[in-house]
C-alpha positions in Angstrom: 0.3 0.2 -0.3 2.6 1.9 0.4 3.5 4.7 3.3 0.4 6.9 2.5 -1.4 3.9 3.0 -0.3 2.7 5.6 -0.7 6.3 7.3 -4.5 6.5 6.5 -4.8 2.5 7.6 -3.0 4.1 10.9 -6.0 7.1 10.5 -8.7 6.0 10.5 -7.2 3.0 13.6 -10.0 3.4 16.4 -7.4 2.8 18.8 -5.0 5.8 17.9 -7.9 8.4 18.3 -8.4 7.1 22.5 -6.1 7.3 26.1 -3.5 9.3 26.7 -1.4 9.0 24.2 -4.2 9.3 21.7 -5.5 11.7 19.3 -7.5 13.5 20.8 -5.9 14.0 24.1 -3.4 15.1 21.8 -5.5 17.6 19.7 -6.7 19.2 23.4 -3.0 19.4 24.5 -1.7 21.0 20.7 -5.0 23.7 20.7 -4.8 24.6 24.8 -1.0 24.6 23.4 -1.5 27.1 20.8 -4.7 29.1 22.1 -2.5 29.9 25.2 0.2 31.6 23.0 -1.8 33.5 21.1 -4.0 34.9 23.8 -0.6 36.1 24.9 1.4 37.0 21.9 -2.5 38.7 21.1 -2.0 40.7 24.8 1.5 42.1 24.6 1.5 43.5 20.2 -1.8 44.5 20.2 -1.4 47.6 22.1 1.7 48.1 21.5 1.0 48.5 18.0 -2.4 50.3 17.9 -1.1 52.7 20.4 2.1 53.1 17.9 0.1 53.1 14.5 -2.4 56.2 16.4 0.7 57.7 17.5 2.7 57.7 14.3 6.1 57.6 16.2 8.2 54.4 17.1 6.5 51.8 15.5 9.1 51.7 12.9 11.4 50.7 14.8 9.4 48.1 17.0 8.2 46.4 13.8 12.1 46.1 12.4 12.8 44.6 15.7 10.2 42.0 15.9 11.0 41.0 12.6 14.7 40.6 13.3 13.7 38.4 15.8 12.6 35.9 12.9 16.3 35.2 12.2 16.3 33.5 15.0 15.6 29.9 14.7 12.5 29.0 17.2 14.5 25.5 17.9 17.6 27.7 19.4 15.1 29.7 21.6 13.5 26.6 23.1 16.9 24.5 23.5 18.3 28.2 25.6 15.4 28.3 27.4 15.6 24.3 28.4 19.0 25.3 30.0 18.5 28.5 31.6 16.6 28.0 35.0 12.8 27.9 32.9 13.6 24.9 32.0 12.4 23.1 35.2 8.9 25.2 34.8 6.7 22.8 32.9 5.9 24.4 29.6 7.1 27.5 29.9 10.2 27.5 27.7 7.9 26.4 24.9 5.0 29.1 26.0 8.1 31.9 25.5 9.1 30.4 22.4 6.1 30.1 20.8 5.0 33.7 21.9 8.4 35.2 21.1 7.9 33.2 17.4 4.2 34.7 17.1 4.8 38.4 18.1 6.1 39.7 14.4 3.5 39.1 12.1 0.8 40.4 15.2 3.0 43.3 15.6 3.2 44.5 12.1 0.3 44.0 10.8 -1.7 45.5 13.3 0.8 48.8 12.8 0.7 48.8 9.4 -3.0 48.3 9.9 -3.6 51.8 11.7 -0.9 53.5 9.7 -2.6 52.4 6.2 -6.6 53.9 7.6 -7.4 57.0 5.4 -5.4 59.7 6.5 -9.0 62.2 5.7 -10.7 59.7 6.9 -8.9 60.9 10.1 -8.9 64.0 9.5 -13.0 64.7 9.1 -13.2 62.1 12.4 -10.9 64.9 14.6 -12.8 68.1 13.0 -15.8 66.2 14.6 -14.7 67.1 17.8 -13.3 62.4 18.9 -10.6 62.1 21.4 -8.3 60.3 21.1 -9.8 57.4 22.5 -13.0 58.0 20.2 -10.4 57.8 17.5 -9.1 54.4 17.7 -12.3 53.1 18.8 -14.7 54.7 16.5 -12.4 55.3 13.3 -8.7 53.5 13.4 -9.6 49.9 14.5 -12.7 49.1 12.0 -11.1 50.5 9.2 -7.8 48.3 10.2 -9.0 45.7 11.1 -9.1 43.2 8.0 -5.7 43.4 8.3 -5.4 43.2 12.3 -6.5 40.1 12.0 -4.8 38.9 8.9 -1.9 39.0 11.2 -3.9 37.0 14.0 -4.6 33.9 11.8 -1.0 34.4 10.7 0.9 34.1 14.0 -2.3 31.3 14.9 -1.4 29.5 12.2 2.7 29.6 12.3 2.1 28.4 16.2 -0.2 25.8 15.0 2.5 24.0 13.4 5.4 25.3 15.5 4.1 23.6 17.8 5.3 20.4 18.1 8.0 21.3 19.4 6.4 21.1 22.6 7.4 17.2 21.7 10.7 17.4 21.9 11.1 19.2 25.6 8.0 15.8 26.5 5.8 18.6 25.9 2.1 17.8 25.0 0.3 18.2 21.2 0.5 16.5 18.5 4.3 16.5 18.1 4.1 13.8 20.9 2.7 11.2 17.9 5.5 12.0 15.4 8.2 12.3 18.0 7.3 8.8 19.0 6.6 7.8 15.7 11.0 8.7 15.8 11.4 6.3 18.5 10.1 3.7 17.2 10.6 3.3 13.3 7.3 3.9 12.4 7.2 6.5 9.5 3.6 5.9 9.2 3.0 7.0 12.5 5.1 10.0 11.6 3.7 10.5 8.2 0.1 10.3 10.3 0.9 13.1 12.4 2.5 15.4 10.4 -1.0 15.2 8.3 -2.6 16.0 11.3 -0.9 19.4 12.6 -1.5 20.6 8.3 -4.8 19.9 8.7 -5.5 21.4 12.1 -3.5 24.1 10.7 -5.7 24.5 7.1 -8.8 24.4 9.8 -7.3 27.2 12.0 -6.8 29.1 8.4 -10.4 28.5 8.0 -11.8 29.2 11.2 -9.9 32.5 11.2 -11.4 33.6 7.7 -15.0 32.9 8.1 -14.5 35.1 11.6 -12.4 37.9 9.9 -15.8 38.2 7.7 -18.4 37.8 10.3 -16.8 39.6 13.1 -15.4 43.0 11.1 -16.9 46.3 12.1 -17.3 47.4 8.6 -18.9 44.8 7.4 -21.3 45.1 9.8 -22.0 49.0 9.5 -22.5 48.5 6.2 -19.1 50.5 5.0 -15.9 50.1 4.0 -13.0 52.3 3.8 -11.8 53.6 1.1 -9.6 53.5 -2.1 -7.3 55.4 -3.3 -9.6 55.6 -7.0 -12.3 56.4 -4.5 -10.6 58.8 -2.5 -12.3 63.1 -3.0 -10.2 65.2 -5.2 -7.6 67.6 -3.2 -10.1 70.6 -4.5 -12.9 69.1 -2.7 -13.7 69.0 1.4 -13.4 65.4 2.8 -16.6 64.5 4.8 -16.9 61.4 7.0 -18.6 57.9 6.2 -22.0 57.3 7.6 -20.4 55.5 10.4 -18.2 58.3 12.2 -22.0 60.6 12.3 -22.3 61.1 16.4 -25.4 60.3 17.8 
């Protein structure tokens, strides 16, 4: 049948899905690790990006510093953390390594999204007397939402794929299926584990695409950001969209 056929046989065998080492248990661990890392990453990166994007100062430096971190392999960071005093604190080395890995796309996309908001709309909102907090919450954030969610989606998919490293220091997740396959010299199990990780990454990608469309504030308001071709001529005063009207 070949390796692919043997991997399919492994996947459809019921005993491989139950128990402490089964797929369902490892999948739950993988999802928990992914969710925890994504929440922590968003809590760190998004507020910084939104503030810097709103102010328009210091963002380029923050983005360049975060992107420079991509040059360091996540596995190398994990190894260094395991050799540090944090190595004795359970899953924290893996979580920290994955958080550092997820921050660059979150920070970059959120900052760029805030800076690419139509300046005519922003100035119109300022002219209507909006405060800085109102400007961020009612204008810039809704218009930047799609690009922000693109960063969240990218980070989520990357974390799902990279969380397999948690198995190396003895952590949980679908990576344990792959490492167990290597240990047992069971190639079909290794392939099956890789297929499960890839399928989960694609599923997460699809879920975030749907969430982006469903939660987009501008879509729910019935409006959208204007592109360059839709901006008024220079000699015509800009007008605020209906979504900015004060009540």
